[in-house]
MARMI-63612 format. One record per residue: residue in one letter; x, z, y of N, C-alpha, C, CB in turn. Coordinates in pm, whole numbers, plus 50000, padded with zeros to 5 digits. Glycine has a CB too. Layout:
BEGIN
AXZYXZYXZYXZY...
//
This chain:
BEGIN
M892552863749533892672849349504891432844249434893912846549417E890692853249368889462849449300888452843449398888862861549227T888392849449517887472844449620887842830249663887472853749743I889122827849675889592814449713889212804449604891152814449736M889412807949478889052799049368887552796149367889472805249234E886762806249400885302804249406884972794149517884562817849430A885672795149629885462785549741885792771249698886342789449863V886872770049620887282756849567886172751149478888642757849486R885632760049392884562755349300883322750949380884172766549199L883022758549483881872754949569882102741149636881652765949678M883312739049684883612726349748883532714749648884992726849812E884012717149526883932706849421882502703849384884692711149297A881632713949403880212712049371879432706849491879592725249322Q880162702349597879552696349715878842706549802878592685549675H879222719449790878632729749876879672733649983878182742249792A879932724350072881022725950169880772737750264881192713050250E879562738950315879302749650412879482763550349877882748250469K879012765050226879152777950158880622781050133878362777950025A881392770550093882812772450064883542777350190883452759250011V883292770850301883992774250424883552788250472883722763550534E882252790850462881742804150503882392815250419880202804750487L882542812650290883162822750202884582825850243883142818050056L885362815250278886732817050317886842823850454887442803650318E885942820350545885962826450678885702841750665884892819650772N884792845550580884492859450564885632867050495883222861150487Y886362859450407887442866250331888722866850412887712858850197L888892858150510890162856550581890702869850640889982846350694P889902878550701890452890950756891062900050649889372898650831M890632898450525891142907150418892312900550341890002910550321A892562887650367893552880450289894982884450327893362865550307D895882884150228897292886650260897912873750309898082892050137D899212874250344899882862550406899862850350315901312866050441E900132852550186900162841350093898762834850082900652845949954E897732843350077896372838050067895972831050195895372849150035R896372835950308896072829050435896712815350439896562837350556Y897952814550388898612801350380897832791950288900072802850328T897382797250176896622788950081895312784350146896332796949950I894642793450217893392789850285893652778950390892752802550353A894732780350465895092770250567895302756550503896382774550644E895972756450389896222743850318894892737750269897192746150197L893992746050220892692741150178891902735550295891902752250111Y891892742650406891242737350527891812723450561891442747150647L893102722550555893772709750587893342699050491895322711350584Q893312702350363892922692650260891482688150277893112698750121W890622697250322889212694250336888892687850472888392706950316G889872687350561889642681050691889212690450802888632670550677Y889312703550776888972713550881890252716650959888352726750818L890612707351045891932708051111892042719851209892212695051185H891002722251285891072732751387891182746551320889832732251480E890432748351209890512761051136891892763051075889452761551028A892472752151021893802752850963894812755951072894172739750892K894642749251188895582751151300895642765951340895152742351423A894512772151350894452786251395895212795351298892962791051407I895082792751168895792801251071897292798951078895292798450929F897692786351087899152783451094899762789251223899412768051088Q899032788751330899542794451456899772809551440898562791651574D898832816251373898992830651348900172833551259897742836351287L900352825151155901462827251060902802824951128901332817850938I902872814751216904122811951288904462823651385904002798551366H903432829051446903652840551534904222852251454902322844651604Q903792853151330904242864151242905612861151181903232866551130F905872847851150907132843951086907752832451166906902839750935P908272835051284908762824451374909942816251321909162830551504A910612821251220911782813951169911442804651053912842823851124E910202804451010909792796250896909502781850939908542802350828G910462772950916910342758950955909192751750883911642751850929E908952755450759907922748750681906552750350747907892754350538L906292762250804905032764750875904922755750999904922779550916K906012754051068906022745851190905802730951156907362747551265V906392726651044906212712751000904732710550969907092709650874A904092720250900902682719150865901812718750990902272730850775L902122727551085901332727651209901552715051290901672739951293A902772709951289903052697351361902242686151302904562693951357D902072685951171901232675951105899812676551160901222677950952I899322688651176897962690451228897882685451372897522705451220Y898872689251454898872684451593898842668951598900132689851669T899612662951508899672648251503898302642551468900722643551400E897662648651367896322644251327895332645751444895832652351204L895512656051523894642658651638895092650751763894632673651670E896082641851744896602633251850897202641251967895492624051901D897802652351932898532660252031900052659151998898042675552031D900592647252020901982644451982902982653352056902302629852007E902692656252184903622664252262903802678252203903142665252408A902682684052160902752697452098903512696751968901332703052073A903312685951891904022684351765905522682951787903482672151689I905902674951885907332672851914907972685951960907502661752024Q907292692852048907832705652099908052715551984906892711952205L907122716051893907192725251782908352721451687905852725551706L908462708551657909502703851563910902705551622909272688951527N911032703351752912352704751816912832719351817912292699451960D911932728351783912282742351781912822746851642911052750651819I912862737451546913322741051411914852739751404912642731851303D915472749551350916952750551345917542741451239917382765151317E918762736751265919452727851171919672734151034920782723751229E919762747251031920012754250903918752756050823920652767850929D917632753050883916362755150814916192744750699915162754150916P915702749050582915492739450471914532728150508914952746750349A913672730450609912712720050649913302710250753911452726550705Y914602711850784915162704050896915142688950868916612708550923L915412685050744915402670450712914022664750736915842667950562Q913002671550685911642667050706911302666750855910652676050631T911852676250928911632676851074912132664151143912332689151135L913342660151105913942648151168913092635651140915392645951115I912632634451016911812622950979910502622951057911532623050828Q909902634851065908642635951137908812633051286908052649851117L909882638251344910162635351485910372620351511911392643051530A911092614151418911342599951432910032592251432912262594851321D909122596151346907822589451338907022591451467907012594751216L907082603251522906352606251646906942598451766906392621651674Y908282598251773908912590651883908642575751869910442593151886Q908632570851747908332556551726906912553351770908512552751577A905982562351741904592560351782904462559951932903712571351727Q905352566752003905332566752149906152555152209905872579952200G906712546952122907502535452171908922538952207906832529452292L909342551152173910732555452204911602552552082910792570952242F911862539452065912502534851941913952539651927912472519551936E914672540352039916062544752031916162559351991916762542552165V915262567652042915242581852007914852583251860914242589752098S913902575351818913472575551677914652571751587912282565751654E915362561251627916532556851550917572567951540917162544351615Q917822574651653918772585751655918442596351551918802592151794K917162600451550916732610951457916912606551312915272614651484L916592594051284916712589251146918172587851104915992575751131L919032583751194920452582751159921052596651138921232575051268M920562606351212920972620251186920502624551048920402629851294A919292620851013918762624250879919582617250771917252620350868K920002605050799920792597250703922122604050677921012582750755R922732609150782924012616450767923772629550691924662619350907F922622635550714922282648250650922082646150500921012654350714D921432634950460921202631950319921282616850299919822637450270P922512611650272922722597150266921952590050156924172594250247N921522596950052920942590149936919422591649928921572595649810E918792596850029917342598850024916612585950056916912609950123P915832580449959915152567549982914142567950095914452563249856I913522579750119912532580650225913152577750361911872594350226I914402582250378915112579550506915432564750520916422587950515D915922558650412916162544250416914872536650447916762539550283F913792541250387912502534650408912092535950557911402540850315A912232548050610911862550350752912712541650844912042565250789L914012540550816914872531950899914492517250882916352534050863G914222513050760913782499450736912512496050811913562497250590E911532505350805910272503350875910452503051028909282514250837L911352511651078911602511851222912172498251266912592523351260Y913212493651196913832480951235912882469151213915132478751157F912042470051109911072459651082910072458851198910342462250949S909642470451246908652470851355909232465751487908122485051374T910542466651505911172461851628911792448051611912232471751674A911452441451498911892427851469913402426451449911472418851580D914062437651418915492437251386915602435851232916252450251439Y915262423751187915052421751042916342422550961914392408251018V917452419051020918732419750945919042434250910919922413551028K918902443351008919112457350981918102462750880919042465251110A916852458150895915792462950807916122459850662914442456750846T916602447550636916902443650498917972452650436917352429150493T918932456950518920002465550468919432478350404920982469250582Y918472484650475917922496950426916912494850313917272504350539Y916162483950319915262480950207916042478150079914372468850241E917172471350096918022468249978918552481249915919212459050019N918812491449998919272504449946918222510849856919612513950062I916952508449889915862514849814915582508049683914602515049897L915652494749681915142486849568915672491149433915482472549589P916962494249416917402498549283916802511849236918882499649282K916272519649334915732532949299914222532849284916132543249404M913542525449372912082525049369911582511549419911492536449454K910442507849365909832495049403908762496549513909212488349281E908312508749533907242511049628907342524949689905902509149561I907072525949818907022538749888905792538549978908332541349970A905032549149972903832550550058902922538250046904232552550206H902772533349924901922521549896902462508649959900512524049948V903712508750001904322496650057905312491049954905052499650194S905142478349920906042471849825907382468649893905402458949769I908452473949840909782471249899910172456649880910852480549835T909812451049767910082436749742909372428049847909632432649598D908112431449875907332424149973907942425150113905902429249974R908372437250147909012439350278910302430950288909322454450300L911092431150180912352423550181912062408650198913152426050051A911082403850125910722389750133910332386050276909562386550037E909492394350337909022391450473910142392750575907862400850511A910992402850557912112404950652913102393150644912842418450623Y913412388950522914342377450508913722364750565914722375250358A912422363150545911732351350598911782351450750910262350850548E911502363250810911492364250955912882362151017910952377750997S913912365250938915272363150990915802349050956916232373950932G914922340850903915292326950875915942324550741916202322250979E916042335150660916642333650526915542330250425917382346650483F914982318050440913792314750362914082313550212913202301850413E915222308050176915532306750033915622320549966916862299050014L916292329850034916422343349981915072350249977917412351450065A914292348350083912942354150087912112349249973912252350950219L912252336449941911442330449834911732337349701911732315249823T912982340849676913322347349547912622360849538914872349049533Y912512368049648911822380949643910322379249624912102388849771Y909742369349692908312366849670908032363149524907802355749762Q908932355349465908752351549326908842363549232909792341249287D909692373249269909812385449188908572394349204911102393449227E907912393049318906802402049348905592399849256906382400349493D905262387149229904142383749143902882391249185904482386848997S902572390149315901462398049372900152390649367901772401849517E899072398249366897712392649377897132396249513896792397849262N897962401249603897522404749738897462391849822898492415449803P896292388849882896162376149958897192374950070894762374950018D897472385950145898452385450253899832381550201898522398850324T900222388050089901532385250031901592370949980901832394949917L900522366349914900492352849862900552342549976899252350649778F899852345550084899852336150198901272334950254898862340850309K901922346550273903312346250324904252339450224903802360750352Y904032341550096904812334749994904692319550011904342339049853G903452315150027903242300850046903912295650171901772297750052F903832303350278904422299250405905952298250392904042309250518T906522308150323907982307950305908402296250218908462321050243A907642293550112907922282050025907852269050105906922281549907Y906852268150193906712256450278907952254450367905452257750365Q908452265650422909632264750510910872259950433909932278550574T910912262550305912082257950224911862244150169912362267550109G910732237850202910452224450150909782224450014911712216450143R909452236349962908792237249833907272236449852909182250549760K906802224849885905372223349913904522225449789905102209649970D905112222849671904362225049547904032239749528905152219949428I905032248249558904792262649546903812267249654906122270549556A903982262149775903082265949886901642262449851903502258850017R901452250449798900102245849762899462255249661900152231649705K900222258549555899672267249451899372281149506900632268349332A900292286349589900062299849644898822300149731901272304549725W898682290149819897532289849910896222287249839897742279350015E896252278849738895032276649657894632289549585895242265349553H895632297149543895332309849476894742319849574896602315549412V895202319549699894612328149803893132325149816895332325949940M892792312149818891362308249830890562313149711891232293049843E891162313049595890472317849474890192332749482891302314849348I891222340149529891112354849535890172359249648892502361149556D890292352649765889532356749882889102344449961890372366349971M887882339949938887412327750005887262329750154886092323349946Y887252342250203887132345050345888472347350415886252356950364Y889542344050346890872344850409891042332350498892032345750298H890592333550623890422322150712891682313850733889942326950843T892812320550753894042313550791894492303350691895132323350813V894222305550564894782297050459894242282950465894502302950324Y892992281150512892382267950508893122257950597890922268950550Y893482262550715894192253750810895522249250751894432260950945H896262258550694897592255350643897522246650521898352268050612L896562249250433896442241250312895962227250343895502247950213A894972226050431894502212850473895612204850541893302214150567S896402211850625897542205050691898562200050591898222214550791L898792208150488899752204150383899272191450312899942215550281Y898012191350273897472179250207897532167250301896012181550161E897282169550430897352158650528898762153150536896882163450668E899752162150541901162157750544901502149150425902102169750547E900942152350311901252145150188900412132550173901052154150069G899532129950271898732117850268897542118550175899582106450229I897212130650130896042132350040894862136050128896282143549928Y894342126150202893412128950306892032133850258893252116950388E891582128450146890272133150093890312148150062889892125249965K891392152449997891522166649963891692175150089892722168949868A892482169750182892692176850309891372178850382893682169050399Y890552168450384889262169350453888332179350381888602155250459E888362178850250887532188150170887892202750201887722185450018I889202205550207889662219150237889222223250379891202220150223S889362213850473888982217150612887502220350620889322205350707Q886672213150544885232215850546884902229450486884472204950470K885602232950379885412246350319885792257050420886252247950189G886892254650492887342264250591886332266050703888662259950648L885732254950749884762255750857883472262450813884462241950911H883232262050681882042268750627882192283850639881812264750480V883432288850622883622303350630884132308050767884592307650522D884572298550849885092301950982884632291151080886662303250981A883402292351123882752281951203883192281851349881262283651196F884112290751388884552291351528886062289451539884132304751591N886612281851444888052279251442888322265751508888612279551296K888672265951635888842253251709889982244851650889132256151859D891072251551604892192244251548891792236951421893352253751519L890942243251340890482237251218889542225751245889822247551130F888702226851348887832215551388888672203551430886882219851503L889732206151508890592195251551891292188851432891622200251652L891802197151341892452191851223891482183351140893022203151139A890252188351123889232180651051888992167251117887922188551044G888982167451251888802155151327889952145251303888692158451475K891162150351302892322141551279892302135451138893632149351300I891912143851041891882138950904890762128650885891702150650805A889592131450946888482121850938888902108350995887232127151013H889672108751103890172096251165891062088751066890952099251298Q891902096150995892792090050895891952083450783893762100750835L890782089050758889922083450654889042072250708889052094450594G889182068850837888382058350897886992062850936888262046950803E886782076050935885462081550971885482086151116885072093350877D885492076351207885652079851349884452087351407885892067251429E883272084951352882092092051401882202106851370880822086351339K882592109851245882822123851205884002129951283883092124751053S885022121751303886182126351376885802130751517887222115451382E885052122151585884622125451721883772138151723883832113851782Q882882139451624881992151051617882792163951603881012149551501H883782163751512884602175851490885392179551615885572173651372V885982169551677886842172351794886002177251911887652159851836R884812171451926883922176352033883512190852010882662167352044E883372194751882883092208851852884232217751899882852210751701A885462213251877886632221051919886652222452069887932214551870I886332211552140886372211752287885222220252343886282197452343A884082220252273882952228552317883332243352313881722226052228M884162247052216884622261252209885622264352319885252264152071D886452254252351887492256652453887682243752533888842261352386P886972242352645887072229952726888522226752770886182231152850D889362236752774890752234552815891702233152695891212246052905F891122229152580891922227052457892572213252470891022228152324K893712213052537894352200652581894612191052465895672203752653E895132196252354895452187652241894222180352189896082195752129A893112187552182891862181652135891342171152236890792192652112V891412174452364890952165252468891742152252463891082171652606L893052153252456893882141052453893682133052327895352144752467F893422139952215893132132652090891852124952103893052142151969L890822131552157889522124852173889612112952269888472134752221I890422114552372890622103352467891202091352393891562107652584E892202093752308892812082652232891812076552137894042087452155L890942085052080889902080151989888942071052063889142091751925L888542075252182887632067252264888312054352313887142075552385K889592055152341890342043052380890312032652267891802046552416N890552037652146890562028452030889232020952016890842036351899N888172027452061886852021052055886462014852190885792031152013A887432013952280887232007952412886072014552487886961992952398D885872027352462884772034752530885352041752653884102045352432F885612033652755886232039152877885252047452960886782027752963K883992043952953882992052253023882912065952954881572045253023G883062065852821883072078652747884232087552791883162076052596I885382081052821886542088652867886252094753004887792079652874V885652086853095885322091653228884362103553217884702080253314D883332102253134882352113153118883022125553061881182108753026L883852123452957884502134952893885412142352989885312130352772V886322135253053887312141753139886672147853264888382131753179S885682140753316884992146153437884302159253402883942135853493E883642159653286882952171653243883942183353222882172168853113I885072180153161886092190453136886652195653268887232184953047M886942186853359887502191053488886482199053570887962178853567N885182196353546884142204153614884092218553567882792197653592T884622221053448884662234853398885802242753458884782234953246G886662235953533887812242653597889132239653528887592257453599A889072232253416890302228753347891092218653431890002223053207E892372220853444893212211753527894452207753450893612218453663D894782195153461896032189853405896262176153465895982189153249P897482173253511897732160053572897472148553474899172159253621L897582151453344897312141053245895842136953246897712145753106Y894972146353281893542143053286893292133053400892682155953307N893942135253516893802125553626894382112053588894492130753752W895492112053517896092099353473895132091853382897452101953401E894522099053287893622092553194892372087453266893232102153081L891902095153364890762090453444891132077553519890322101453544A892332077553576892792065653649892812053553556894212067953709R893362055353437893412044153342892012039153305894162048353215A891112049053279889742045253238889022037653350888922057753198Y889152042753475888492035853588889112022053608888622044353719N890402020753585891072007753596890471997853497892592009153572E890262002653370889671993953268888251990153304889712000853132L887541999553370886151997053408886081989153541885382010453422E887261986153597887401978353722886801985753841886731964553706V886791999053832886392007153950887692011554016885462019853909Y888282002554089889682004054134889872015154238890171990954192N888872017254323889012027954423889132041654357887812027854518D888322043854255888382056654181889682057554102887172058054085A890112045954046891372045953972892522049754066891642032053907L892512043854188893582047054284893572061754319893442038654412K892382067354344892262081354383892902090354275890772085254405H892632087654148893142096154041894622093554015892342093953914Y895082081154036896532078754025897272086754132896852063554039Q896712086754255897352093954365897392108954338896632091254497T896312114154283896262128354250897282131854140894842132154205A897322123354037898262125753926899732124753974898012115653811Y899962115954072901322113654123901962126454177901292102954233N901132135054234901652147454291902392156054187900512155454353N901962155054062902552163453954903382155453853901442170753880L903292142253858903972134053758905092125553816902972125253689K905682130253922906762122453986907992121453898907152128954119D908132130353799909292130053712908972123353577909812144253690D907792117853565907412110953440907602096153459905922114053399S908642090753397908982076753422907902067153372910302073353355D907222070453261906152061853211905032061053314905622067153076F904662072453371903612072553472904032064253595903282086953514L905262066353642905712059253763905682044053742907142063653801K906092039453627906112025253598904692019553600906782022653463E903792026853529902382022153524901762022353664901542031053427Y902002033053736901432034553873901962023653965901772048453932G903252020753954903862010254037903221996854013905362009354010Y902971993153887902331980453856900891980353905902391977653704F900191991653893898801992253942898771989854093898162005953909L899661996654164899691994654311899981980054347900762003854376T900891973954271901211959954294899991951054278902301955354200E899271953354168898061945354139897001947154247897491949354002E897021959154309896051961754418896571957054553895711976754426G897731950354553898291945054677898951955354765897241938354753R899211967354710899791978154790901321978254767899161992054751I901961967454814903381965154790904241976254853903771951354846K903921980054975904741990355044904692003754970904251992255191E903552006454907903442019054832904122017754696901952023054814A904082005554640904652003554506906182004354510904211989954449I906801999754617908271999154623908902013154601908731993254760P908492023854675909132036854652908812042354512908682046854760V907652038654456907312043554321908252037254220905822040354284F908482024054229909422017554138910852022454163909362002254154T911182025154287912542030254317912722043854250912762031554473A911722052354256911812065654189911932063854037910542074454224Y911182053653985911242050953841912662046953803910232039753802L913282038353878914632033153842915712043853856915002020953930E915422053853938916392065153944916432072253810916012075354059Q915312072153738915242078553605915622068753493913812084053581Q915282055853513915542045753410916332034053472914212040653347P917582036353511918342026053588918642013353508919662031953637I918572013953374918952001953296917751993253260919672006053167D916611995753321915421987453295915551974853381914081995153327D916151964553323916441952253400915161945453447917261942553316E914141946153365912881939353402912301945153531911831940453288V912261958353541911721964653660912671962853778911461979453635N913981962853751914951960053858914701946553924916361960453803E914481936453840914231923053892912881922553963914261912753779F911891929453904910561929553964910611936254104909551937053871L911341947354114911421954454240912181945754343912131968354220F913191938554298913931929754390913001919354449915111922954317R912111913354363911161903354411910141909454507910451896854294L909721921754474908771928754564909371930754703908381942454504K910601935254706911261937854835911401924754911912651944454815Q911701913854838911841900754904910511896454965912331890154804S909441897754884908131893254934907661902155047907091893254822D908051914755045907641924155151908331920355283907981939155112R909601916255271910361912555391909821899355447911871911355358E909321890655362908841877555406907481878255473908781868055290E906781889355447905451890455509905591892055661904661902655449P904731885855736904791886655884904471900655932903831876655948
//
């Protein structure tokens, strides 16, 4: 054992090669206990293949020792040979003292392979084997959490909480808060987040989001502002905090937050659009247009941003701007019947009626069930003297909106005038 201790001292002194060489030379003379110790040291130092070879020899010598198989299975898992690990663990007898650990390890391996039902089976067997073991409750909680079965997950996390607050560096309170929030129990989730008193940005962000869901915008605001203080590069928080200020009508603060966010995340199209909307609320339409165009430049098919910019251009009566914008977007391959409708409207305002008609006709192919479109299109056709085409459009509109007396009367007059034409 003195040789092994000398190897440990060498490793502690950063002489890794000498330490390993010393153990390799000593291994043929070592007894079984020393070989086991050497294997554990190899494992601890990250020499997995060397450790594997020793454990394989020991298992060949002591085939009934489940503890050796569990250790070797760990190595197989580290080496990403899950099948070998599973085969080895399934060979451990129920009477073996290592059987409980075997079930937990098998469950973890099956879960990693996406075999969630098999994993659940193994853990429930372990639960029957030792009903009060927190590690088993934790494993079940984590399994159900990973499969979004949050109600079941909370049951097992609740079992753990009176005994321990944390397992494997995972906060049980945090897990409970998130699981309750995901299952829609926001009020209950909030109480757990409040108990957590965490300085972790992820936890604080979720705390704020849960508070927001319960209508506690004051708590959400404080939590998200604290996230920004702790980690200015936590990108997600800027959008939510700016949105919150916008909802509350505090537009200057909302815009300030959006600008800070864009400084740390210059490729966030949603934040650019939000900044554009807030700038519009502040009467800064030039800035608004600039921000929204940035969003569209990142994603030409960002429909929400495109439609917002179209409305902005309409407000400024910039119909040529709308034609240029939508034409450019459609040239990138982006398609939406609303784009054709907006082009038709813009060309109509510019009195380029042939182009307006072309885009109305194209939009009609996809917007036959949109009563607003049908009504507008029907009136356009009428103004263009296309009475025969307008009649079926208005008829289709009235099938959807039969109580529109104004259009009913208008259609009646159209049909009369159509019949009177020679």
